[in-house]
VOGU-3710 file (C-alpha; in Angstrom, 3 decimals, decimal comma):
1> xxxxxxxxxx> 74,252/94,746/-123,108  72,954/96,256/-119,939  69,419/97,490/-119,742  68,620/100,761/-117,956  64,995/101,295/-118,885  64,625/103,638/-115,914  66,405/106,349/-117,892  65,087/105,809/-121,411  63,200/109,111/-121,213  66,509/110,972/-121,024
11> xxxxxxxxxx> 67,230/110,020/-124,640  64,606/112,543/-125,721  66,166/115,417/-123,854  69,785/115,816/-124,896  70,999/118,080/-127,658  74,483/117,868/-129,209  76,260/117,916/-132,541  76,297/114,131/-132,723  73,639/111,662/-133,772  71,168/110,069/-131,335
21> xxxxxxxxxx> 73,083/106,759/-131,462  76,832/107,323/-131,544  79,639/104,818/-132,076  82,942/105,690/-130,425  86,051/103,699/-131,259  88,667/103,455/-128,543  92,198/102,175/-129,177  94,255/101,752/-126,002  97,994/101,111/-126,102  99,082/99,649/-122,750
31> xxxxxxxxxx> 102,667/98,831/-123,721  103,908/101,587/-121,371  101,713/100,521/-118,434  104,742/99,538/-116,321  105,626/103,252/-116,386  102,069/104,179/-115,338  101,329/105,496/-118,842  98,433/104,452/-121,087  97,901/105,897/-124,562  94,393/106,223/-125,971
41> xxxxxxxxxx> 93,060/107,193/-129,382  89,356/107,786/-130,031  87,140/108,564/-132,990  83,683/110,112/-132,602  81,231/110,872/-135,450  80,308/114,562/-135,330  78,429/117,317/-137,153  79,650/120,870/-137,786  79,006/123,275/-134,923  79,616/123,539/-131,160
51> xxxxxxxxxx> 80,537/120,333/-129,333  81,303/119,672/-125,683  83,257/116,571/-124,710  83,072/115,171/-121,190  85,641/113,162/-119,233  83,847/110,676/-116,910  83,574/112,266/-113,480  81,056/110,297/-111,390  82,146/106,667/-111,600  79,605/103,998/-110,537
61> xxxxxxxxxx> 80,626/102,355/-107,287  82,877/105,217/-106,203  79,976/107,465/-105,091  81,979/110,679/-105,471  83,430/112,702/-108,376  86,621/110,631/-108,550  87,375/110,706/-112,296  91,164/111,354/-112,270  91,067/114,369/-114,576  94,573/115,470/-113,520
71> xxxxxxxxxx> 95,951/112,229/-114,974  94,781/113,298/-118,454  97,739/114,719/-120,428  98,561/115,605/-124,060  94,872/116,038/-124,943  94,491/116,765/-128,675  91,579/117,033/-131,105  92,129/116,485/-134,828  89,820/116,602/-137,869  90,606/116,681/-141,557
81> xxxxxxxxxx> 94,307/116,729/-140,782  93,975/119,916/-138,717  94,260/120,357/-134,944  91,058/121,761/-133,425  91,339/124,222/-130,509  89,510/123,374/-127,292  88,718/125,217/-124,086  87,982/123,748/-120,685  84,729/124,894/-119,104  85,262/127,584/-116,461
91> xxxxxxxxxx> 83,039/125,833/-113,911  82,745/122,165/-114,918  86,402/121,192/-115,127  85,615/117,837/-116,762  84,019/119,467/-119,847  85,893/120,599/-122,967  84,315/122,911/-125,567  85,246/123,011/-129,237  83,779/123,964/-132,634  83,596/121,367/-135,389
101> xxxxxxxxxx> 84,423/122,939/-138,801  82,166/122,615/-141,818  82,618/119,419/-143,785  83,967/117,437/-140,802  82,058/114,290/-139,770  84,705/112,429/-137,756  86,684/113,741/-134,781  89,982/112,116/-133,775  90,976/112,458/-130,123  94,178/111,433/-128,399
111> xxxxxxxxxx> 95,545/111,722/-124,880  97,603/109,822/-122,334  96,569/108,688/-118,887  99,498/109,278/-116,555  98,565/107,524/-113,310  100,248/108,179/-109,997  102,942/105,603/-109,112  101,766/102,474/-107,291  98,042/103,151/-107,782  96,924/101,086/-110,786
121> xxxxxxxxxx> 100,100/99,437/-112,048  103,415/97,869/-111,117  106,284/96,742/-113,335  104,500/93,439/-113,972  100,751/94,160/-113,985  98,137/96,860/-114,481  94,424/97,546/-114,135  92,782/99,019/-117,242  89,911/101,285/-116,212  88,191/102,315/-119,431
131> xxxxxxxxxx> 86,535/105,398/-117,918  90,008/106,933/-117,542  90,698/106,475/-121,252  87,823/108,212/-122,998  85,725/111,303/-123,445  82,199/111,348/-124,851  79,682/113,967/-126,072  78,296/115,799/-123,069  74,626/115,237/-122,313  74,328/111,805/-123,893
141> xxxxxxxxxx> 73,151/108,922/-121,704  75,734/106,151/-121,584  73,188/103,705/-123,005  72,897/105,868/-126,147  76,583/105,478/-126,979  78,202/102,363/-128,423  81,895/101,609/-128,033  84,175/99,424/-130,141  87,513/99,003/-128,383  90,953/97,539/-129,008
151> xxxxxxxxxx> 93,758/96,958/-126,507  97,464/96,488/-127,201  99,398/94,629/-124,514  103,065/94,614/-123,510  104,913/91,712/-125,138  104,204/88,412/-123,401  101,498/89,766/-121,092  98,111/88,136/-120,534  94,751/89,812/-119,999  91,332/89,226/-118,457
161> xxxxxxxxxx> 88,065/91,119/-118,694  84,328/90,465/-118,743  84,183/92,435/-122,004  83,369/90,018/-124,868  86,314/89,391/-127,206  85,958/89,315/-131,008  89,524/88,537/-132,049  93,109/88,398/-130,818  96,248/88,751/-132,919  99,766/90,194/-132,848
171> xxxxxxxxxx> 98,362/93,725/-133,052  96,197/93,334/-129,950  92,692/92,540/-128,784  89,466/93,514/-130,556  86,407/93,614/-128,311  82,738/93,333/-129,183  80,779/96,536/-129,689  78,871/97,321/-126,479  77,162/100,270/-124,851  79,295/102,811/-123,036
181> xxxxxxxxxx> 77,530/101,640/-119,871  78,764/98,080/-120,305  82,178/99,228/-121,480  82,909/101,293/-118,367  81,486/98,457/-116,244  83,913/95,892/-117,757  87,510/96,798/-116,783  90,500/94,626/-117,640  93,601/93,443/-115,836  96,843/92,675/-117,642
191> xxxxxxxxxx> 100,100/91,201/-116,447  103,220/89,135/-117,011  102,283/86,414/-114,496  98,775/85,035/-114,975  96,660/82,212/-113,636  93,043/81,307/-114,350  91,236/79,504/-111,521  87,801/78,084/-112,447  85,280/78,094/-109,603  82,514/76,249/-111,454
201> xxxxxxxxxx> 82,666/73,446/-114,058  79,056/73,461/-115,262  76,348/76,065/-115,770  77,231/79,724/-115,349  80,987/80,291/-115,568  82,715/81,712/-112,486  86,479/82,150/-112,244  89,264/83,997/-110,477  91,698/85,512/-112,969  94,940/86,436/-111,241
211> xxxxxxxxxx> 97,783/88,738/-112,236  100,728/88,787/-109,824  104,096/90,489/-109,569  105,777/87,092/-109,225  104,943/83,519/-110,235  105,121/82,105/-106,661  102,456/84,596/-105,542  99,941/82,805/-107,800  99,993/79,674/-105,648  96,708/79,303/-103,761
221> xxxxxxxxxx> 96,062/77,010/-100,807  93,632/74,155/-101,364  91,354/75,380/-98,594  91,304/78,898/-100,072  90,189/77,557/-103,445  87,550/75,417/-101,743  86,296/78,496/-99,871  86,033/80,541/-103,077  84,066/77,780/-104,780  81,773/77,580/-101,777
231> xxxxxxxxxx> 81,395/81,386/-101,807  79,784/81,186/-105,250  77,417/78,468/-104,046  76,490/80,268/-100,837  75,803/83,547/-102,641  73,394/81,821/-105,024  71,706/80,070/-102,115  71,328/83,421/-100,355  69,926/85,467/-103,255  68,191/82,729/-105,236
241> xxxxxxxxxx> 69,099/84,238/-108,632  72,017/85,757/-110,540  72,046/88,898/-112,654  75,081/88,221/-114,807  75,917/85,935/-117,735  79,250/84,917/-116,209  81,439/86,287/-113,443  85,161/87,002/-113,142  87,054/88,046/-110,030  89,797/90,242/-111,546
251> xxxxxxxxxx> 92,471/89,798/-108,897  95,838/91,543/-108,765  98,535/90,505/-106,277  101,076/93,275/-105,836  102,611/95,232/-103,011  103,326/98,053/-105,464  100,358/98,072/-107,858  97,903/99,628/-105,430  95,032/98,122/-103,447  91,585/98,035/-105,046
261> xxxxxxxxxx> 88,022/96,981/-104,421  85,474/98,020/-107,019  82,301/96,266/-108,065  80,899/95,570/-111,506  77,962/93,538/-112,796  79,981/90,655/-114,234  83,343/91,141/-112,556  85,074/92,803/-109,635  88,418/94,540/-109,314  90,189/93,040/-106,320
271> xxxxxxxxxx> 93,657/94,404/-105,627  95,586/92,919/-102,683  99,171/92,517/-101,521  101,574/90,085/-103,146  101,427/87,780/-100,086  97,632/87,678/-99,802  97,545/83,899/-100,329  100,293/83,118/-97,818  100,069/85,691/-95,021  97,531/84,774/-92,312
281> xxxxxxxxxx> 96,219/88,299/-91,770  96,203/89,288/-95,431  94,263/86,111/-96,239  91,500/87,128/-93,816  91,348/90,557/-95,451  91,253/88,859/-98,854  88,178/86,799/-97,874  86,382/89,961/-96,768  87,249/91,862/-99,960  86,271/89,077/-102,381
291> xxxxxxxxxx> 82,949/88,497/-100,639  82,121/92,200/-100,384  82,730/92,978/-104,050  80,915/89,827/-105,181  77,811/90,720/-103,150  77,793/94,063/-104,943  76,763/92,327/-108,169  73,355/91,970/-106,489  73,426/94,833/-103,996  74,786/97,875/-105,784
301> xxxxxxxxxx> 74,788/96,877/-109,434  71,435/95,064/-109,904  69,639/96,856/-107,052  70,858/100,421/-106,685  69,483/103,494/-104,889  67,574/105,630/-107,351  69,811/108,638/-106,684  72,946/106,608/-107,443  71,481/105,239/-110,694  72,432/108,197/-112,872
311> xxxxxxxxxx> 72,115/108,099/-116,699  75,657/109,282/-117,434  78,959/110,155/-115,757  78,102/113,845/-115,340  75,143/113,873/-112,967  75,931/114,152/-109,239  75,091/111,094/-107,163  73,248/111,318/-103,847  74,441/108,930/-101,167  71,734/108,900/-98,478
321> xxxxxxxxxx> 71,012/105,173/-99,070  74,640/104,039/-98,933  73,797/102,379/-95,611  72,040/99,818/-97,841  74,370/99,857/-100,844  77,550/99,565/-98,760  76,271/98,756/-95,269  74,263/95,664/-96,213  77,088/94,592/-98,515  79,546/94,965/-95,638
331> xxxxxxxxxx> 77,330/92,756/-93,489  76,800/90,065/-96,127  80,468/90,353/-97,069  81,225/89,027/-93,591  78,435/86,472/-93,420  79,342/84,779/-96,713  83,056/84,133/-96,029  81,977/82,599/-92,729  79,403/80,382/-94,469  81,882/79,401/-97,156
341> xxxxxxxxxx> 84,861/78,552/-94,948  87,080/81,483/-95,903  86,552/82,658/-92,322  85,982/80,779/-89,098  83,158/81,519/-86,664  85,757/83,159/-84,425  86,897/85,407/-87,269  83,281/86,543/-87,708  82,891/87,278/-83,995  86,232/89,077/-83,726
351> xxxxxxxxxx> 85,270/91,325/-86,628  81,962/92,328/-85,077  83,598/92,800/-81,682  86,025/95,267/-83,257  83,263/97,090/-85,162  81,117/97,345/-82,023  84,041/98,738/-80,037  85,086/101,161/-82,763  81,699/102,856/-82,776  81,133/102,665/-79,049
361> xxxxxxxxxx> 84,432/104,523/-78,631  83,818/107,014/-81,419  83,388/110,536/-80,097  81,965/111,884/-83,364  78,714/110,003/-82,863  77,829/112,453/-80,085  77,109/115,160/-82,677  76,760/113,550/-86,104  74,068/111,035/-87,159  75,138/108,043/-89,204
371> xxxxxxxxxx> 73,177/108,995/-92,321  75,129/112,252/-92,602  78,289/110,276/-93,321  76,447/108,928/-96,386  74,777/112,165/-97,439  78,148/113,930/-97,218  80,028/111,153/-99,001  81,739/113,683/-101,308  83,401/115,043/-98,175  83,744/111,892/-96,089
381> xxxxxxxxxx> 85,733/109,850/-98,630  88,568/112,363/-99,082  88,533/113,602/-95,474  91,927/113,274/-93,734  92,780/110,581/-91,203  93,613/113,099/-88,468  90,715/113,670/-86,040  88,610/110,973/-87,722  87,381/109,715/-84,354  85,972/113,186/-83,671
391> xxxxxxxxxx> 84,774/113,889/-87,216  83,480/110,483/-88,410  84,183/109,285/-91,913  82,604/106,548/-94,117  80,776/104,995/-91,179  77,851/103,872/-93,356  79,996/100,807/-94,084  80,782/99,338/-90,677  78,174/100,886/-88,400  75,462/99,954/-90,900
401> xxxxxxxxxx> 76,685/96,354/-90,789  75,802/96,385/-87,074  72,316/97,639/-87,960  71,813/94,867/-90,528  73,013/92,297/-87,980  70,368/93,700/-85,640  67,715/93,342/-88,370  68,782/89,764/-89,048  68,737/88,733/-85,385  65,442/90,523/-84,719
411> xxxxxxxxxx> 63,706/88,660/-87,552  65,122/85,355/-86,310  63,968/86,100/-82,758  60,445/87,224/-83,600  59,805/84,333/-86,011  61,385/81,675/-83,768  64,035/80,990/-86,372  61,649/80,445/-89,289  62,759/83,567/-91,120  65,867/85,751/-91,359
421> xxxxxxxxxx> 67,471/88,494/-93,404  68,057/85,828/-96,058  64,370/86,112/-96,976  64,771/89,859/-97,487  67,753/89,269/-99,768  65,831/86,766/-101,887  62,858/89,104/-102,256  64,913/92,257/-102,825  67,816/90,934/-104,901  66,576/87,626/-106,296
431> xxxxxxxxxx> 63,738/86,963/-108,722  64,704/85,255/-111,978  68,181/84,712/-113,397  68,987/87,534/-115,826  71,871/89,222/-117,525  73,109/92,596/-116,231  70,079/94,635/-115,210  69,439/97,735/-113,127  66,455/97,919/-110,781  66,577/101,154/-108,729
441> xxxxxxxxxx> 64,987/101,427/-105,281  63,977/103,941/-102,623  63,903/103,952/-98,832  60,213/102,984/-99,042  61,108/99,921/-101,131  63,499/98,744/-98,404  60,920/99,273/-95,647  58,128/97,628/-97,635  60,209/94,548/-98,446  61,221/94,151/-94,792
451> xxxxxxxxxx> 57,512/94,323/-93,883  56,760/91,625/-96,439  59,247/89,388/-94,646  58,032/90,289/-91,141  55,526/93,022/-90,239  57,216/95,519/-87,910  57,713/99,264/-87,625  60,850/99,121/-89,733  60,634/102,773/-90,704  60,923/103,895/-87,084
461> xxxxxxxxxx> 63,537/101,220/-86,363  65,800/102,397/-89,182  65,164/106,112/-88,711  66,170/105,904/-85,054  69,488/104,274/-85,913  70,273/106,292/-89,016  68,980/109,821/-88,516  69,255/110,332/-84,749  72,366/111,150/-82,753  73,044/108,064/-80,656
471> xxxxxxxxxx> 75,765/108,078/-77,978  76,132/104,287/-78,093  76,856/101,874/-80,923  73,883/99,807/-82,216  74,938/96,439/-80,801  71,521/94,875/-80,134  72,240/92,296/-82,823  75,218/91,085/-80,794  73,577/91,125/-77,369  70,247/89,702/-78,563
481> xxxxxxxxxx> 72,194/87,165/-80,576  73,626/85,593/-77,438  76,931/87,416/-77,029  78,388/90,418/-75,232  81,349/92,699/-75,896  84,190/92,353/-73,396  87,728/93,765/-73,252  90,886/91,815/-72,418  94,629/92,212/-72,974  94,515/89,644/-75,795
491> xxxxxxxxxx> 94,837/91,363/-79,218  91,728/91,279/-81,397  92,216/89,498/-84,734  90,569/92,248/-86,773  92,647/94,916/-85,038  95,720/92,899/-86,017  94,500/92,731/-89,636  94,007/96,475/-89,759  97,312/97,275/-88,057  99,089/95,007/-90,535
501> xxxxxxxxxx> 97,335/96,622/-93,507  97,852/100,268/-92,559  101,124/99,739/-90,644  99,645/101,168/-87,466  99,459/100,604/-83,704  95,837/100,710/-82,531  95,501/101,703/-78,870  92,090/103,370/-79,223  90,495/101,219/-76,503  93,164/101,874/-73,870
511> xxxxxxxxxx> 94,899/105,260/-74,040  92,707/106,341/-76,997  95,457/106,801/-79,593  96,120/105,426/-83,076  99,764/105,576/-84,122  101,921/104,841/-87,113  104,604/102,225/-86,609  107,178/105,027/-86,290  105,314/106,612/-83,355  103,519/109,358/-85,303
521> xxxxxxxxxx> 100,044/110,093/-83,970  97,319/109,425/-86,552  94,245/109,989/-84,393  93,044/110,426/-80,820  89,800/110,014/-78,924  89,054/113,376/-77,227  87,392/111,524/-74,346  90,342/109,347/-73,356  93,651/109,765/-71,595  95,972/110,287/-74,556
531> xxxxxxxxxx> 94,133/113,432/-75,612  93,691/114,604/-72,021  97,449/114,360/-71,517  98,041/116,563/-74,573  98,529/114,225/-77,560  97,095/115,182/-80,959  97,397/114,070/-84,588  100,637/115,161/-86,220  102,791/114,691/-83,135  105,409/111,948/-82,888
541> xxxxxxxxxx> 106,401/109,931/-79,826  110,187/109,837/-79,392  110,583/108,033/-76,059  108,418/106,043/-73,627  109,456/106,128/-69,954  112,951/107,110/-71,025  113,306/104,410/-73,686  113,577/105,090/-77,440  110,268/104,661/-79,270  109,234/101,199/-80,397
551> xxxxxxxxxx> 105,692/99,865/-80,458  106,586/97,002/-78,115  108,052/99,519/-75,631  104,722/101,368/-75,453  102,758/98,118/-75,224  104,978/97,062/-72,335  104,550/100,422/-70,566  100,742/100,258/-70,848  100,704/96,708/-69,468  102,990/97,568/-66,543
561> xxxxxxxxxx> 101,033/100,722/-65,690  98,098/98,520/-64,677  99,927/97,656/-61,454  101,943/100,852/-61,139  100,727/104,226/-59,880  103,304/106,224/-61,848  102,106/107,855/-65,088  103,422/106,800/-68,486  105,913/109,464/-69,551  106,185/110,310/-73,238
571> xxxxxxxxxx> 108,652/112,644/-74,913  106,874/113,922/-78,000  107,911/115,924/-81,040  105,412/118,611/-82,087  106,739/120,423/-85,142  110,115/121,898/-84,174  109,414/121,541/-80,424  109,909/118,598/-78,066  107,660/118,263/-75,043  106,985/115,784/-72,247
581> xxxxxxxxxx> 103,497/114,419/-71,582  102,353/112,190/-68,734  99,483/109,751/-69,220  97,686/108,931/-66,006  96,357/105,650/-67,397  96,266/102,362/-65,471  93,739/100,227/-67,334  96,222/97,978/-69,091  95,965/96,727/-72,656  92,332/96,577/-73,875
591> xxxxxxxxxx> 91,031/94,816/-76,966  87,416/93,884/-77,765  86,088/90,342/-78,052  82,717/88,634/-77,938  81,916/86,468/-74,930  79,078/83,975/-74,917  75,928/84,855/-72,947  74,520/81,452/-71,961  71,132/82,937/-71,021  70,278/83,478/-74,720
601> xxxxxxxxxx> 70,329/81,283/-77,839  73,395/81,610/-80,041  71,822/83,310/-83,039  75,170/84,493/-84,410  76,009/80,855/-85,036  72,719/80,486/-86,919  73,579/83,548/-89,028  76,760/81,966/-90,398  75,510/78,405/-90,878  76,059/77,330/-94,500
611> xxx> 72,990/77,202/-96,738  74,522/74,545/-99,011  76,001/71,112/-98,391
//
């Protein structure tokens, strides 16, 4: 059971018509999961009088009020054989008020979770997120509630979860009674095609449990398995301790079951495409995802910003320290696959070249400081793709990874290679091996730990990069690390990964336009030629220099324009109108890469050197 001693005082404050320690039983029927339907039945001990039930709204790791309340259907309350009326709160839409009649001590609750197609399930697999399948008495800390759950599977399907199992029979699975905190933190995956891949043979158990749409998709390359085993070793070498009893990567391989990446103490939900093990670009993305979510067991679950460490699923979370929670994880999630062999050194450099270019060419940084993208996370996550270059979005991920690279390189430089960010990670996230544990932190804790590693004005260093408007990307970690950002006509590997994933055509570093594969404009850079010529999100390119739209036709036109004085002519659809725009661009194809600076030591190579043999 998780321990959240930080919030024990809250137990004295709540008032409800339930006892101070409440046992909820949850029975989930997943036999209709292939139709995106899950059926749940709950029982809650109650006392007569007013009662408010709450549907989990603020889900740990999602940072925003993402509880899918609109997926809740057929919600019914029953007691003593009678249906009990309920009324949704007029302001807090996740709260339901009712009155428990005299003589009633047990409330029966039922509803269905009707997920949107291709989000959590396909015909052959599903992710079971317990927070979507329950309500609980409002005002009670999740540690004060115990849950005893059962799960019924479709015939012939397998399952995996970090939740301890008590028994398994023809009627389903019976899980051990745990706190609501641990319950929500221990999702399950189920599916018709299953494979268990052990990553360790002794000591703490680590494994990848895979559900796939097809049996062939389960086949993993030898080098991929070796990299995943090494990932576990390198993470332990980095942090020096674990804060879980065992660890499961809950991996789903489906092109129709939705992508996923969500961290938990003793598992992670990792949803990728069906061809993730065989497609070159998807495999690179897979290494990034697995490493990122695994790092979160230390950075995000064990150590968590105090304002994200809420006692229940009702209290709003504050995201100002997401540049640590997500930004440091993004950085380490790229270091570890490089140390473990899931990535090459070139893959690491290509990724940071793309990140450096993305933020150097981002117009929104001229008015909006990085930390505001974290503070405003409730707005930045759901913000639309159109005008993202001008608006900024969840930049505390990638731009913060540049800042942490800078911190790492700076420590290495100033200590002549004796110390690095690894020492910070061991001090901040390490200690002794434990089970799941929460240790909240503040900005001061981050600064103080950095000063313990190497005395420096870290407060000013971080404040300048986080809270000030900076016209240029923070790339000192790259340049001081012995490399420089250059642009050539050779496609960048990470740009290719992203274009493959989102089915896009990224021309942000040449004409300043991001397109869908069908020619629709997704985004523009207001400072570059595409916007100046008249392009904007929502338009659609029909022809390029008189030829019908195709991405290769536009690529060819941009390349030829480098030696041609004529503008690139585009016929563009804008709503019900068709117009012609001329791009006076002659810079050719431009993609970012890192080029070695021989005047400085190669510290980026030191960053990704393995810590284990």
